[in-house]
GUSEPA-36446 format. One record per atom (N, C-alpha, C): residue in one letter; x, z, y. Coordinates in pm, whole numbers, plus 50000, padded with zeros to 5 digits. Example, Ala and Ser with C-alpha at 12.3 -4.5 7.8 and 13.67 -1.06 7.14 Angstrom:
! residues 2
a513195078049431
a512305078049550
a513205078049670
s512855070849775
s513675071449894
s512905078750003
This chain:
! residues 350
x527325326146341
x526405318846354
x526235314946494
x525415304046493
x525005290946658
x524125302946719
x524625307346858
x523935315546931
x522345307146945
x521525312246976
x520355312447001
x520515301247168
x519425287847188
x519305282047328
x518725294747427
x518655302347371
x517905311847547
x518615318147556
x520315324947481
x521325332047468
x522035319347549
x521955309747470
x523645301247546
x522995297547706
x521585297547713
x521125293647889
x521575302847958
x521805319047865
x521615333247940
x523145333947999
x524225323147892
x525675328947935
x525565318548046
x525395310748040
x525555300248150
x525055307548281
x524295313548310
x523805317248436
x524975331548423
x524665336148362
x526375348248334
x527545343648395
x528485333148367
x528995320248364
x528795318948522
x527725313948560
x527705302948750
x527815320848760
x527125330148762
x527135341748879
x528435348048868
x529065347848798
x530835350948770
x531415342548825
x531365335448868
x531865320348913
x531645323549110
x530605325349087
x530135319049260
x530595337549341
x530355343749282
x530375361649262
x529325365749322
x528605368249262
x527475366849242
x526265369349193
x525275380449147
x524375385049085
x523765374349020
x523025375348863
x522425362048812
x521525360148861
x520925375248903
x519105375548970
x519095361149120
x520795363049200
x521075353949336
x521295341349292
x521485341249189
x522205325149115
x520605317849070
x519365331748939
x518495325048963
x517475319749125
x517715323649228
x517125324849340
x517635316749408
x518945307749393
x519645299649515
x519085285249401
x518255283349259
x518645272849160
x516855269749270
x515965281149281
x515035281049272
x514555274249468
x515745274349528
x515415272649730
x515015282149740
x515465295949713
x514985308849785
x515145306749945
x514445308649985
x514765312350132
x515685327850177
x515685336650075
x516375349150067
x518045346850103
x518455330650017
x519705324449958
x520375321050094
x521745326450185
x522355321650251
x522715303350225
x522955298750300
x523495284350282
x525045285750210
x525225299050263
x527175300450206
x527005309050053
x526065309250062
x526215316249900
x525345303649792
x524345296749840
x523795289049804
x525285273149752
x525925277449840
x527085258549848
x528545269949731
x528145282749728
x529365289749571
x528295283149453
x526975286549502
x526305285849328
x526225275949328
x526035265049405
x525935247049354
x527075242349309
x528085248649381
x529895248249308
x530115252249210
x529615263849164
x530245272849044
x529045261048873
x527665256948929
x527285249948914
x527925238848812
x528195228448903
x529165219148933
x530315225548801
x530715230448809
x531675236548755
x531675239948566
x530705240948625
x530065248848417
x528995235448368
x528675225048456
x527615220048358
x526355220348369
x525935230948441
x524455237548367
x523795227348424
x522375224248331
x521725216148350
x520035226848454
x519975221348502
x518835230748569
x517575220148505
x516655230348492
x515215223748393
x514325223448535
x513855210348601
x513435209148682
x511825215848662
x511395215048548
x510275214448521
x510055234248505
x510675246148487
x510875255848446
x510985257448649
x511835253348716
x511825260248845
x510445256548967
x509935241348838
x508455240248941
x507615250748882
x507555254748793
x506755265848730
x506555281348835
x508425279348809
x508055295448916
x508165298349062
x507945281249192
x507515284349271
x506565278549238
x505505275249125
x503805270149125
x504685256549195
x504775249849143
x504885229849204
x504975222949105
x504325216149061
x504675205248983
x505895193648985
x506175193649088
x506675182549167
x506685166649128
x505675169349153
x504705151549061
x504055148549154
x503735139849185
x502905130949321
x501925120449216
x500625118149255
x499565107349170
x499155094149280
x499365088749274
x498995072049299
x498595066249219
x496785069549312
x495335057949241
x495755044849314
x495405037249196
x495615020649190
x494095018949174
x493925007449203
x492335005749212
x492664992449122
x493654985749077
x493954974549021
x495174973448982
x495854974848867
x497734978948861
x498614965448900
x497134958448836
x497744941548801
x497504933748883
x497154936449025
x497034929849135
x498564927149215
x499524919249232
x500844921649295
x501064923249449
x500034924849497
x500154935349618
x500134948249620
x500384954249487
x500184970149479
x501954974349416
x502194963549392
x503864965149351
x504764970849442
x505044962449524
x506144966749646
x506034980749685
x504114983749703
x504254993749765
x504295008449683
x504815005249547
x504505017049419
x506035018749452
x506805006649477
x508015009649458
x508675012949570
x508365009249651
x508465019749780
x508125036849862
x506635041749737
x506555051349743
x507525057449624
x507815053749495
x508825060749430
x510175064649461
x510585054549546
x511905057149583
x512045066649704
x510935068449764
x511015084549875
x510545090849851
x509405094549704
x509335104449711
x510935110849562
x511665100349452
x512615107049409
x513605111749547
x513195108449637
x514295111149731
x514265128349794
x513185127549795
x512665141249781
x512215150649721
x512595144349583
x512265157649404
x510905157049354
x510485144749383
x509175144049373
x509375130349231
x508545133749127
x507935123049046
x507115115749054
x507165103349047
x505395092049060
x505045096748962
x503605096048952
x502495089048813
x501475081548911
x501395074048788
x500005060348866
x498655064648725
x498025062248821
x496315062748818
x495685055048843
x495695039448717
x494785029248718
x493415031248732
x492535026048823
x491725036448811
x490245020448780
x490875009348778
x489795000548787
x488575001148820
x488955006748939
x487055007549063
x486025014649004
x486675021748907
x485465033748874
x485715044848896
x484795049948965
x484775064749033
x484865072848928
x484705069248810
x484445077448696
x485965084448636
x486605071948664
x488185072648613
x488815080748695
x488595076948828
x489065088848956
x489065096648993
x488065102648904
x487675117648934
x488755123048782
x488635111648702
x489555121648535
x491345118248590
x491095114348653
x493045114148713
x492935124248834
x492535127048923
x492165133449080
x492005144149010
x491595153348860
x491345163548908
x492945170448843
x493575163948884
x494935166948785
x495365171448949
x495145172549097
x495245178049217
x494405190549214
x493285187649175
x492725205249151
x493365216949082
x493535209548937
x494305220548870
x495565223048912
x496875218149013
x497725219149040
x498995209348939
x498255202248872
x499345191848770
x500055182248888
x499415178048931
x500355175549071
x500835178449197
x501465179049271
x501555188449404
x500655173149539
x500565169049519
x499715154849605
x499655142749581
x498725135249646
x498415124249555
x498145112849682
x498615100249668
x498535089349748
x497055076949750
x496535074249783
x495095068649777
x495345050449789
x495455044149710
x495645029649737
x494415025249709
x493045030549677
x491895025949633
x490755021549726
x491355034649872
x490065026849969
x488675038949983
x489075051949928
x487925062449902
x488075070449792
x488025081549839
x488055094149745
x487215099149670
x487805096249530
x487145106749433
x486265115249432
x485085110049356
x483525118249402
x483925138249395
x485045139749309
x485415150849304
x485745156949452
x486665147349467
x487575152249621
x486155151249730
x485425143349706
x484705143049815
x483685157249818
x483545168049754
x482795178849707
x483385187849741
x484685187249736
x485975197549714
x486975190349829
x486635194949943
x488035191450101
x489025203450069
x489415208650025
x490295225150037
x491275212950045
x492385205749944
x492725199549877
x493235184549979
x492275180350061
x492615169250145
x494405169250258
x494595183750281
x495575184350314
x496725180150262
x496655173650117
x497785168050021
x497635153950010
x496625149050021
x496185136050038
x496775122350168
x497285114550146
x497585104650225
x496985091650212
x496445081250260
x496035069850229
x496575061550257
x497115045550182
x497815034550208
x496985020850239
x497135018350362
x496074996150364
x495125003350386
x494445013050360
x492875010150334
x492565025150412
x491905021950486
x491415040050535
x490885040850489
x490345059050495
x489105060950384
x488165064750484
x486455061450455
x485915059250582
x485795073650644
x485295077350710
x485225089550799
x486485096550862
x487805086350861
x488935091450947
x489015106350853
x489105108750743
x488625119750650
x490755122650625
x491175113950648
x493055113350594
x493625100750680
x494425108050677
x496295093450737
x495725084850668
x496305074450708
x496205060150660
x497955054750708
x498335050450637
x499595042250643
x499225030950584
x499455020550724
x499155007650713
x499345001950849
x498574988850893
x498864977150957
x497734976951068
x497854969751148
x496674965751197
x495794953651192
x494744954451113
x494494943951034
x493424934251176
x493404941551183
x492504930651324
x493424924851402
x494594926451434
x495024924251532
x496094912151443
x496384913651294
x496984904551260
x495724891351205
x495094894351210
x494444885351124
x493214875751299
x493594881151408
x493464875451514
x495014863751534
x495604869151482
x497344859251543
x497314854251429
x496664855851308
x496054840851250
x495564832751294
x494414831051337
x493584823351381
x494124815551488
x494864824451599
x495484819551718
x497214808651686
x497674808851556
x498384804351490
x497664786051493
x496444789751422
x495424775251406
x495244772051490
x494614775451574
x494474770051692
x495394765951778
x496654771851795
x497714766951859
x497984753451815
x498064746851668
x497554737251628
x496894725751639
x496344728851722
x494554725051703
x493704719651684
x493564733751603
x492554732351474
x490974740951596
x489964736551530
x488904736651600
x488064741951520
x487524741951430
x486864739851307
x487594752751190
x488244763051229
x488464771951215
x486944781951109
x487574780450971
x486584789950823
x486954793950796
x486584814850742
x487564824850735
x487104827550615
x487424830250478
x487244836950329
x487554849050348
x487134859350379
x486684871350393
x486314879450255
x487424893450245
x486674894350076
x485084904850074
x484884906150032
x484134924349992
x483534927650096
x482364927950102
x481524930750222
x481934950550217
x481824954150138
x482034972950148
x483524970650181
x484074964650131
x485794967350184
x486124972650358
x487054983150350
x487074978250477
x487754970950549
x489154965950425
x490354955950529
x488884944150554
x488144939650467
x487414928150505
x486384930450672
x486514941250686
x485744946650812
x486284941250948
x487624950550923
x488744944651021
x489554935550994
x489714929250902
x490094912350923
x488974901150955
x487334906550931
x486934894351022
x486334895751205
x486534913651241
x486454914051348
x487864901351393
x489074906951340
x490274903951401
x489464882051425
x489224876751305
x488754862151327
x488224861851454
x486864874351437
x486054869451560
x486844869551695
x488094877451700
x488134878651816
x489094868051841
x489724860851709
x491264847751758
x490254834751799
x488764836051752
x488084822451794
x487874829451963
x487614836151994
x487174842052099
x488334837652214
x488814845852127
x490104843852294
x490924827852342
x490454822252157
x490784805252137
x489914803752237
x489134800552302
x487714798652313
x486724785152254
x486844791652134
x486074786152030
x484674791551993
x483114783651946
x482614791451914
x482484792751716
x481854810951730
x481634810751616
x480794800751473
x480974797351414
x479694789551311
x479984798051170
x478284808551168
x478484811551037
x478484804850921
x478204791850940
x478434786950838
x480024781950798
x481244784550860
x482274785450809
x482724796150773
x481764809750771
x482484824150731
x482004824450569
x482844823650426
x482664828950333
x483104837950260
x482784847950116
x483134856550096
x483634856649980
x484574864449903
x484834861749828
x485424879049753
x486164876549658
x486634893949610
x487954894349561
x488714883649673
x490134887849630
x490804884849540
x490074876649480
x490804865249347
x490874850049389
x491664845249289
x491614831649330
x490594822849279
x489674828549139
x488464818849144
x487424823449259
x487364830749317
x486394832549397
x486924825149545
x488244823749607
x488504810949678
x488804799949650
x488804796749564
x488504782249467
x486624780449485
x485624792049538
x484404784949488
x483934784849655
x484364799949715
x484984799249871
x484404783849944
x486044779249927
x486294767749928
x486074750049929
x485324751149775
x483944740349705
x482844745549833
x482404753849846
x480964754749934
x481814756150064
x482674754850130
x482994748150275
x483354733950283
x483394726950135
x484094716050153
x482384708050184
x481424714850113
x480174712350051
x479504701050227
x480264711750318
x479464704050457
x479434698550477
x478234697750591
x477894682150643
x479634677150734
x480154686550825
x481164688450913
x481544705250871
x482674699450761
x483714707750657
x484844714750800
x485854728850776
x486394731150880
x488314719150872
x488574719450926
x490134717750933
x491104724550917
x490914739850922
x491664750550831
x490984764150819
x492044768150742
x490694780850682
x492294793950704
x491304803050730
x492324818250749
x491944829050574
x492254829650529
x491824838750421
x492504850450388
x491354860950358
x491714875150393
x492594882750254
x493324873350197
x494584877750069
x494984864550045
x496514865250015
x496764851249997
x495984847549803
x495644855349766
x495034852049613
x494344843149677
x493014846349746
x491814835849814
x492104825249908
x493664826449883
x494144814249991
x494484806749903
x495054808049771
x495744799349697
x494864795049589
x493684799449602
x492124794749551
x491864780849630
x491984785249729
x491194774449866
x492404760649817
x493154765649787
x494564750149785
x493974745249657
x493384751549545
x493324751249404
x492444742149440
x491094746749521
x489954736949567
x490804729249618
x491334724749672
x490624714249734
x491314701149713
x492624705049548
x492744697849477
x492614693749394
x491654699549337
x490304698149288
x489674684249307
x489294685649524
x487994679249546
x489094665549605
x490744665049563
x491244652249527
x492074653349698
x491914663249822
x492434666749898
x493314677149908
x493954677550036
x495624681750030
x495874690250136
x496404701550108
x497144712850239
x498314711450214
x499084709750361
x498294705450513
x497614696550495
x497644683550457
x497024678150545
x495924676750554
x494504676450485
x493554675950511
x493234689850577
x493614701050533
x493614711750546
x494164724850581
x494664729250713
x495444737650694
x495254752750637
x495694761950575
x495624773250489
x495964785550579
x496264794050561
x496764809750575
x496434819050514
x497344825650498
x496924838250376
x497054850650487
x496984860050404
x497504874150434
x497744882850288
x499304890550366
x499884900750290
x501164893450211
x501684882350272
x502674877350158
x502974885450033
x502364881549928
x502584882449812
x504404872949787
x504464881149610
x505574876849572
x505274857349599
x504374853749533
x504054844449527
x504084831649653
x503694841649714
x503294828349850
x504474818649907
x505814824849894
x506504814549935
x507204803149821
x506544807849735
x507294801549595
x506204790849554
x504374793549607
x503654786349540
x503634770949611
x502894758549596
x502924746649643
x501794746049721
x501774744049881
x502914742949950
x503224756150005
x503914763749996
x504264774750053
x503484777550146
x502864793250115
x502104795850196
x502084803550340
x501774800250429
x501804809550575
x500774819150535
x501314826850643
x500154843850547
x501004850050671
x500234861850669
x500804876150745
x501554887850591
x502714889350662
x503964900050591
x503404915750658
x502594916350544
x502784934350559
x503804938250491
x504554954350585
x505664957450491
x505134968350388
x505174958350276
x504374968250203
x505624980950118
x506484976650119
x507504989550027
x507664995450136
x507914999150266
x508115002550400
x506505008650386
x505685003550385
x504775011250405
x504545023750305
x504955018650151
x504365029150016
x505595043650091
x506685039850119
x507945049650153
x507095054350280
x506705053150371
x506655060250506
x505515069050415
x504355064750370
x503335070350287
x504175083950218
x504495080150123
x505405093050064
x506085100450160
x506565098050237
x507505108250294
x506265113550407
x505835109750444
x504115116750537
x503525125950478
x503355124250282
x503065134250202
x503805143550164
x505065140750183
x506315153250157
x506045159850251
x505585157250359
x505385166350495
x503715177650496
x503305169750441
x502025178850469
x502005183450320
x502615185950216
x502655191650111
x503645206850129
x504475202950232
x505355214850238
x504685219750376
x503585216150434
x502915225750545
x503515219650703
x504175211150737
x504785211650791
x503165204050935
x503645209451073
x502615204151200
x502875195851204
x501505188551239
x501935174351303
x501555162051209
x500875162751070
x500955152051007
x499345150250992
x498825146751075
x498005142451036
x497415126451113
x498255125551113
x497965112651235
x497985101751166
x497445086151169
x497785076151135
x499155071551102
x499825063351045
x501205055951081
x500625042151111
x500995032051167
x500885022451204
x501975011951212
x502315001051150
x503524994551068
x503344979651177
x504564971451189
x504814962751232
x503974953451095
x502934938951188
x503174927151090
x503954914251159
x504114906551026
x504364895351094
x504114885751015
x503514874951134
x502854857051072
x504484847351040
x504214849550918
x505344841750865
x505204827450819
x505184819450933
x505054801950873
x505524793650777
x504524788550690
x505184777750615
x504294767750608
x504554753150496
x504584749150494
x502524744450500
x502174753950438
x501054747450438
x499784745350569
x500154752750645
x500094751950788
x500324742950878
x501154736750825
x502354727350888
x501764718250980
x502204712951077
x501564695951130
x500974705351269
x500604693451336
x499404693651479
x498114688951443
x497334691951457
x495974685951389
x496204678051543
x495894665551501
x495524648951638
x495024650751723
x494654647751819
x493104653051917
x492084641351875
x491244644651913
x489774633151866
x490374621451962
x490304611351913
x490424597752083
x489374597652211
x489814595852303
x489304597852457
x488064588552459
x486914596252485
x485664588952488
x485814579052608
x485514562652558
x485294556752666
x483884551352768
x484334548752850
x482484541852932
x483264533452983
x481804522752990
x481254517652996
x480714512953157
């Protein structure tokens, strides 16, 4: 008669103990990473595990240690191409640490954020990474779990959590400097939604870039979108309707930059011949769009990996894990901003 699965598992543990020369209890502690087991004993147990082909049940081990070995990532729009590389970096680093990754698509809905975030409160996940720029309402009220949360790209208002990202203001200023260096003096900005923290940072960088180049700010040249292609089209249509339209535009993300180019084409104009265009993020389509888009590259995969590693240290209770991590950005020059604007002809005096 076949032995029950429980007995077969017990026999395997006995076999491991016999081969390693230890007790079954020591085998159990070694497989649970107990600090009571010496490195030499753990090595003998692991060798015996390999020899017997014993499969460790990670769920059962997690229950014994009161750990889920899972992290949750909240994403405001899983269809946004910006997040794909970030998620890849998180998953790779999390797997290396022994964690599985769950993704919660919130659609920017606080109620959906709460439905996902309750998993942290119940212990179904060990930690959480936020890509949505805010704490779910249930975690705003309950601060006990903030030590197991990390933000990526968008800082959480109030500075309550560490964020992994870039210097957004500095990157925006670099984009404006690039355009000013090509002779452009009327440089427009297509900003993101007013409530978004990245919008404020990149707008501040745009203004700083104008000041550094000795250019006056014209409020008419600042338009707002919502990080989508249609909003970029609308913003450029409004800019082209001005009596004195810009010759260059810096957009707060690549999708709006693509929208501005589409609006230029609809108006019978072209980038970069009639308008230089710079985006932000360097999403996967930026280099293959026509014309290829000059943009600010964020190291998105590395941002995800750094966030997962930081979260792992916070879950483990390591000291010194409360500070932000700022990674380098790069201005990627492509054809959408190519060429130098010809200077105006000199004034003739008689």
